[in-house]
KEKE-3310 file (N, C-alpha, C; in steps of 0.2 Angstrom, whole numbers, plus 5000, padded with zeros to 4 digits):
npx = (5506:5520:5535:5550:5566:5580:5596:5606:5612:5614:5612:5612:5606:5606:5595:5591:5590:5582:5577:5579:5585:5584:5592:5591:5598:5591:5592:5584:5567:5556:5540:5531:5517:5518:5514:5512:5524:5528:5539:5542:5551:5554:5565:5578:5584:5585:5588:5578:5573:5573:5567:5566:5559:5562:5556:5559:5552:5549:5549:5552:5543:5540:5539:5538:5539:5540:5545:5544:5552:5549:5555:5549:5554:5555:5558:5554:5549:5556:5568:5568:5569:5559:5553:5542:5535:5534:5527:5526:5520:5523:5518:5523:5524:5526:5518:5522:5514:5508:5514:5522:5514:5511:5508:5508:5509:5504:5503:5501:5502:5501:5506:5511:5518:5516:5524:5531:5523:5518:5509:5506:5518:5528:5519:5516:5509:5513:5513:5503:5504:5495:5490:5482:5484:5497:5505:5512:5504:5503:5497:5486:5488:5483:5487:5484:5488:5487:5494:5492:5501:5499:5503:5499:5504:5521:5524:5515:5508:5499:5495:5486:5480:5477:5475:5474:5472:5471:5469:5467:5460:5463:5452:5455:5461:5463:5449:5451:5461:5469:5460:5456:5462:5461:5468:5470:5476:5478:5485:5492:5505:5517:5530:5540:5552:5568:5574:5565:5550:5532:5518:5501:5492:5480:5476:5468:5463:5458:5453:5448:5444:5444:5433:5424:5424:5429:5438:5441:5452:5457:5469:5477:5490:5504:5518:5536:5550:5567:5581:5598)
npy = (5574:5567:5576:5581:5587:5585:5589:5576:5563:5546:5529:5513:5497:5481:5468:5456:5447:5455:5466:5480:5491:5508:5521:5538:5554:5570:5587:5599:5604:5611:5620:5631:5640:5655:5667:5683:5696:5695:5691:5677:5664:5653:5639:5629:5616:5603:5588:5579:5563:5548:5532:5518:5504:5494:5484:5474:5465:5453:5461:5477:5480:5486:5490:5502:5506:5520:5529:5545:5555:5571:5584:5599:5615:5629:5646:5656:5673:5674:5668:5655:5638:5627:5611:5602:5586:5580:5568:5555:5543:5534:5526:5519:5513:5503:5495:5484:5481:5471:5474:5486:5494:5503:5506:5518:5523:5531:5534:5544:5549:5559:5569:5586:5586:5593:5601:5592:5589:5592:5602:5611:5614:5625:5634:5635:5625:5614:5615:5625:5638:5640:5653:5654:5641:5641:5634:5624:5616:5602:5599:5587:5578:5571:5562:5556:5547:5541:5535:5530:5523:5520:5511:5513:5509:5506:5519:5528:5534:5536:5544:5544:5552:5555:5565:5568:5578:5582:5592:5592:5604:5616:5623:5637:5642:5653:5656:5656:5648:5633:5618:5606:5598:5593:5585:5582:5573:5571:5564:5563:5556:5556:5547:5550:5546:5540:5551:5561:5567:5572:5580:5582:5589:5588:5597:5597:5606:5608:5618:5619:5629:5631:5639:5635:5641:5639:5635:5631:5625:5624:5618:5617:5610:5610:5601:5598:5587:5586:5575:5576)
npz = (5185:5192:5192:5194:5195:5204:5212:5218:5229:5226:5229:5221:5222:5215:5218:5213:5198:5190:5198:5207:5221:5226:5234:5240:5244:5242:5235:5246:5243:5247:5247:5254:5262:5271:5284:5277:5277:5290:5296:5296:5288:5274:5274:5267:5273:5277:5269:5256:5257:5248:5243:5232:5224:5210:5197:5183:5169:5156:5140:5140:5150:5166:5184:5197:5214:5224:5239:5248:5260:5265:5272:5279:5282:5292:5298:5312:5318:5329:5327:5329:5323:5314:5309:5299:5295:5278:5267:5254:5242:5227:5213:5198:5181:5166:5153:5140:5125:5111:5094:5096:5104:5119:5137:5149:5166:5181:5199:5213:5230:5245:5259:5259:5248:5236:5229:5220:5210:5193:5189:5199:5206:5216:5220:5233:5240:5247:5261:5273:5284:5299:5308:5321:5326:5327:5319:5306:5293:5283:5266:5259:5244:5229:5214:5197:5182:5165:5150:5133:5120:5103:5088:5072:5060:5054:5051:5056:5072:5087:5102:5117:5132:5149:5164:5182:5196:5213:5227:5245:5252:5265:5278:5280:5269:5256:5245:5232:5229:5222:5218:5211:5195:5178:5164:5147:5132:5115:5100:5083:5074:5061:5053:5041:5038:5045:5050:5053:5060:5060:5067:5073:5087:5100:5115:5131:5145:5162:5176:5194:5207:5225:5229:5219:5207:5190:5175:5158:5145:5128:5116:5100:5092:5081:5076:5072:5070:5067:5064:5064)
capx = (5512:5526:5541:5555:5573:5584:5603:5605:5617:5610:5615:5607:5608:5602:5593:5589:5591:5578:5575:5584:5583:5588:5591:5595:5597:5591:5592:5578:5563:5549:5537:5526:5514:5519:5511:5516:5526:5528:5546:5543:5555:5555:5571:5579:5589:5585:5587:5573:5575:5569:5568:5562:5560:5560:5556:5558:5550:5548:5552:5549:5539:5542:5534:5542:5536:5544:5542:5549:5552:5550:5555:5547:5558:5554:5560:5550:5552:5561:5573:5567:5569:5555:5551:5536:5537:5530:5529:5523:5522:5522:5518:5524:5525:5525:5516:5523:5509:5510:5515:5525:5510:5513:5504:5512:5504:5507:5498:5504:5498:5505:5505:5517:5522:5513:5530:5533:5518:5520:5504:5506:5524:5530:5513:5516:5504:5516:5510:5501:5504:5489:5492:5479:5487:5504:5507:5512:5500:5504:5491:5486:5488:5483:5487:5485:5488:5489:5495:5493:5504:5496:5506:5494:5509:5528:5525:5510:5506:5494:5496:5481:5482:5473:5478:5469:5476:5467:5472:5462:5462:5462:5447:5457:5465:5459:5444:5454:5467:5468:5456:5458:5462:5461:5472:5470:5480:5478:5489:5493:5511:5519:5537:5541:5559:5571:5577:5560:5543:5528:5512:5496:5490:5475:5476:5463:5465:5452:5455:5443:5446:5440:5426:5420:5426:5432:5439:5444:5456:5459:5474:5478:5497:5508:5526:5540:5557:5572:5587:5604)
capy = (5570:5569:5577:5585:5585:5588:5587:5570:5558:5540:5522:5508:5490:5475:5463:5450:5448:5461:5470:5484:5496:5514:5526:5544:5561:5575:5594:5601:5608:5613:5626:5632:5647:5657:5673:5688:5702:5694:5688:5670:5663:5646:5637:5623:5614:5596:5585:5574:5556:5544:5525:5516:5497:5493:5477:5473:5458:5453:5466:5484:5480:5487:5493:5505:5509:5524:5533:5550:5559:5578:5589:5606:5619:5637:5650:5660:5679:5674:5664:5647:5634:5621:5607:5598:5581:5578:5561:5553:5537:5535:5520:5520:5507:5503:5489:5484:5478:5469:5479:5491:5498:5502:5510:5520:5525:5534:5536:5547:5552:5561:5576:5590:5584:5597:5604:5587:5589:5597:5607:5616:5615:5632:5638:5636:5621:5609:5616:5631:5640:5642:5657:5653:5635:5642:5627:5623:5610:5599:5598:5581:5578:5564:5563:5549:5548:5536:5537:5524:5523:5515:5511:5511:5506:5508:5527:5532:5532:5540:5544:5547:5551:5559:5566:5571:5580:5586:5593:5592:5611:5618:5628:5643:5644:5658:5653:5656:5643:5627:5612:5600:5599:5588:5587:5577:5575:5566:5566:5559:5557:5553:5546:5548:5542:5539:5557:5566:5566:5578:5578:5587:5587:5592:5597:5600:5608:5611:5619:5621:5632:5630:5642:5632:5644:5635:5637:5626:5628:5620:5620:5613:5612:5606:5601:5594:5586:5583:5573:5577)
capz = (5184:5197:5188:5198:5194:5209:5213:5223:5230:5225:5228:5218:5223:5213:5223:5209:5191:5187:5203:5211:5226:5225:5240:5238:5247:5237:5237:5248:5238:5250:5244:5259:5262:5277:5284:5273:5280:5297:5298:5295:5282:5272:5274:5263:5277:5278:5262:5255:5257:5243:5242:5227:5221:5203:5195:5176:5167:5149:5136:5141:5156:5173:5189:5202:5220:5228:5244:5249:5266:5263:5278:5277:5287:5292:5304:5315:5319:5335:5324:5330:5317:5315:5304:5298:5290:5272:5264:5248:5239:5220:5209:5191:5177:5159:5150:5133:5121:5104:5089:5099:5108:5126:5141:5155:5171:5188:5204:5219:5236:5251:5262:5259:5242:5230:5224:5216:5204:5187:5188:5205:5210:5216:5222:5240:5242:5251:5268:5275:5291:5302:5314:5327:5329:5327:5316:5299:5292:5276:5262:5256:5237:5225:5207:5193:5175:5161:5143:5129:5113:5098:5082:5066:5056:5055:5050:5060:5078:5091:5109:5120:5139:5154:5171:5187:5202:5218:5234:5250:5255:5272:5278:5281:5263:5251:5241:5225:5229:5218:5221:5207:5188:5173:5158:5142:5126:5109:5094:5077:5072:5055:5053:5034:5037:5051:5052:5053:5062:5061:5070:5076:5094:5104:5122:5135:5152:5166:5183:5198:5213:5231:5229:5213:5201:5186:5168:5154:5139:5122:5112:5094:5090:5075:5077:5067:5073:5062:5067:5059)
cpx = (5517:5532:5545:5562:5577:5591:5602:5611:5613:5614:5610:5610:5604:5601:5590:5591:5588:5575:5581:5581:5587:5587:5595:5593:5597:5590:5585:5574:5556:5547:5531:5523:5514:5515:5515:5518:5526:5534:5547:5547:5555:5562:5572:5585:5590:5584:5581:5576:5570:5571:5564:5564:5558:5561:5554:5556:5548:5552:5549:5544:5542:5537:5539:5538:5541:5541:5547:5547:5554:5550:5553:5550:5556:5557:5555:5553:5557:5567:5573:5566:5564:5554:5545:5537:5532:5532:5524:5525:5520:5523:5518:5525:5524:5523:5517:5518:5511:5510:5517:5521:5512:5508:5508:5507:5508:5502:5502:5500:5503:5503:5511:5521:5520:5519:5532:5529:5519:5515:5505:5512:5526:5525:5512:5511:5507:5513:5508:5501:5498:5491:5488:5482:5494:5508:5507:5509:5501:5497:5491:5485:5487:5483:5488:5485:5489:5489:5496:5496:5502:5500:5501:5498:5516:5529:5520:5508:5502:5495:5490:5482:5477:5476:5473:5473:5471:5471:5466:5463:5460:5456:5449:5461:5460:5455:5447:5459:5464:5465:5458:5458:5462:5465:5471:5473:5478:5481:5489:5500:5513:5527:5539:5548:5562:5574:5571:5553:5539:5521:5507:5493:5485:5476:5470:5465:5459:5455:5449:5446:5442:5433:5421:5421:5430:5433:5442:5448:5457:5465:5476:5485:5500:5515:5529:5547:5561:5578:5593:5610)
cpy = (5572:5570:5583:5583:5589:5585:5581:5566:5551:5534:5517:5501:5485:5470:5456:5452:5454:5465:5474:5489:5502:5518:5532:5550:5566:5582:5596:5606:5610:5619:5627:5639:5649:5664:5679:5694:5701:5691:5681:5669:5655:5645:5630:5620:5607:5592:5580:5568:5552:5537:5522:5508:5497:5486:5477:5466:5459:5458:5473:5485:5482:5490:5496:5508:5514:5528:5539:5553:5566:5583:5596:5611:5626:5640:5655:5667:5679:5670:5657:5644:5628:5617:5603:5592:5580:5572:5560:5546:5538:5528:5522:5513:5508:5495:5489:5479:5476:5475:5486:5496:5497:5507:5511:5523:5528:5536:5539:5550:5553:5567:5580:5589:5588:5599:5599:5587:5594:5603:5612:5617:5623:5636:5638:5631:5615:5609:5623:5633:5643:5646:5655:5646:5636:5636:5627:5616:5608:5598:5591:5582:5571:5566:5556:5551:5542:5538:5530:5526:5518:5516:5509:5507:5508:5516:5531:5529:5538:5539:5548:5547:5556:5559:5569:5572:5584:5587:5593:5599:5612:5623:5635:5646:5649:5654:5652:5651:5637:5622:5606:5602:5593:5590:5581:5579:5569:5568:5561:5561:5553:5553:5545:5545:5542:5545:5562:5563:5572:5575:5584:5584:5591:5591:5600:5601:5610:5612:5621:5623:5630:5632:5639:5636:5640:5638:5631:5629:5622:5622:5615:5615:5607:5606:5596:5593:5583:5581:5574:5577)
cpz = (5189:5192:5191:5198:5199:5210:5219:5223:5230:5225:5226:5219:5220:5218:5220:5202:5187:5192:5206:5216:5225:5231:5239:5243:5242:5240:5240:5243:5241:5248:5249:5259:5269:5278:5281:5278:5288:5300:5298:5288:5281:5271:5270:5267:5277:5271:5262:5254:5253:5243:5237:5226:5214:5201:5187:5174:5159:5145:5136:5146:5162:5177:5194:5208:5223:5234:5246:5256:5264:5268:5275:5283:5287:5298:5306:5316:5324:5333:5326:5323:5318:5309:5304:5293:5284:5270:5258:5246:5231:5217:5202:5187:5170:5157:5142:5130:5114:5099:5091:5103:5115:5130:5147:5160:5177:5192:5210:5224:5241:5254:5262:5253:5235:5226:5219:5209:5199:5187:5193:5209:5210:5219:5229:5244:5246:5258:5269:5282:5293:5309:5320:5330:5330:5324:5309:5297:5284:5273:5258:5248:5234:5218:5203:5186:5171:5153:5139:5122:5108:5091:5076:5061:5058:5055:5053:5067:5082:5098:5112:5128:5143:5161:5175:5193:5206:5224:5239:5254:5262:5272:5278:5275:5259:5246:5234:5224:5225:5222:5217:5199:5185:5167:5153:5136:5121:5103:5088:5074:5066:5055:5045:5033:5044:5054:5054:5056:5062:5064:5072:5082:5097:5111:5125:5142:5156:5173:5187:5205:5219:5231:5223:5207:5196:5179:5164:5148:5134:5118:5106:5092:5085:5077:5072:5071:5067:5066:5062:5063)
residu = (MET:ILE:PHE:SER:ARG:GLN:VAL:GLN:VAL:ARG:TYR:THR:GLN:PRO:VAL:GLY:GLU:LYS:THR:ASN:ILE:ALA:VAL:SER:LEU:GLU:LYS:PRO:SER:GLY:ASN:ILE:THR:LEU:PRO:THR:ASP:SER:GLY:TYR:ALA:SER:LEU:GLN:GLN:LEU:PRO:ASP:ALA:VAL:VAL:SER:VAL:ARG:HIS:ASP:TRP:GLY:THR:GLY:ASN:HIS:ILE:ARG:LEU:ALA:GLY:ALA:PHE:HIS:PRO:LEU:THR:TYR:GLU:THR:PRO:GLY:LEU:ASP:ARG:LYS:SER:THR:PRO:GLY:TRP:GLY:VAL:ASN:LEU:THR:GLY:THR:PHE:GLN:LEU:PRO:ASN:LYS:ASP:ASN:PHE:VAL:TYR:GLN:ALA:ALA:TYR:GLY:GLU:GLY:ILE:ALA:ASN:TYR:PHE:ASP:ASP:ILE:GLY:GLY:ASN:GLY:TYR:ASP:ALA:ILE:TYR:HIS:SER:PRO:GLU:LYS:LYS:LEU:ASN:THR:VAL:PRO:ALA:PHE:GLY:VAL:MET:GLY:PHE:TYR:ASP:HIS:TRP:TRP:SER:ASP:LYS:TRP:SER:THR:THR:VAL:GLY:TRP:GLY:TYR:LEU:THR:LEU:LYS:PRO:LYS:ALA:TYR:GLN:PRO:SER:SER:ASP:PHE:ASN:PHE:SER:GLN:TYR:GLY:VAL:GLY:ASN:LEU:LEU:TRP:TYR:PRO:ASN:GLN:PHE:MET:LYS:VAL:GLY:ILE:GLU:TYR:LEU:TYR:GLY:TYR:ARG:ASN:ASN:ILE:ASP:GLY:MET:ASN:ALA:ASP:ASN:HIS:ARG:LEU:GLN:LEU:SER:ALA:MET:PHE:LYS:PHE)
# end
């Protein structure tokens, strides 16, 4: 899932009764891998630029297409500053179905945008410096997810969802680096009154590394929420 909250300056302009365009400059958030103990340094110098178009229709339905320009800046031991462009596109939306049911989805692809993904942000996968080339190379990333909410009645609901994320690794990356992951969830929630809900949820996660090493995990959790 693309999930990143950053300080931004944004302008939103309606272009129709149910369509608007938003343009923003956001705090730099690049996360790159540079040679260790070599004098190279990652910099947050140029802001991210994001453009999105959103269209709403019916009751609760919308679709949004967004594009991001994500400059990745670093400094060499000789104090030269260099930038490599990262970019990405993101499609999201909601379909409102009968009886309060709804489906939400997201698909994202780009190069140098790993820091935007919930699973791998902060792990240095936006781009990797290749010493023989003396060049910072961005890493392609693709992620997709979908979640369906179903209401059995006014007091019972279920959410089921699945997500998939993959990187196209470079040949010179460590074999223990991330390759792809899957994530699934299913729950049952009970709303005894307007102030309370309780539920049980099952979660499944799977990770595969470049060298084929993999592992999965299962979790069962209970939760309760009170409004007062």
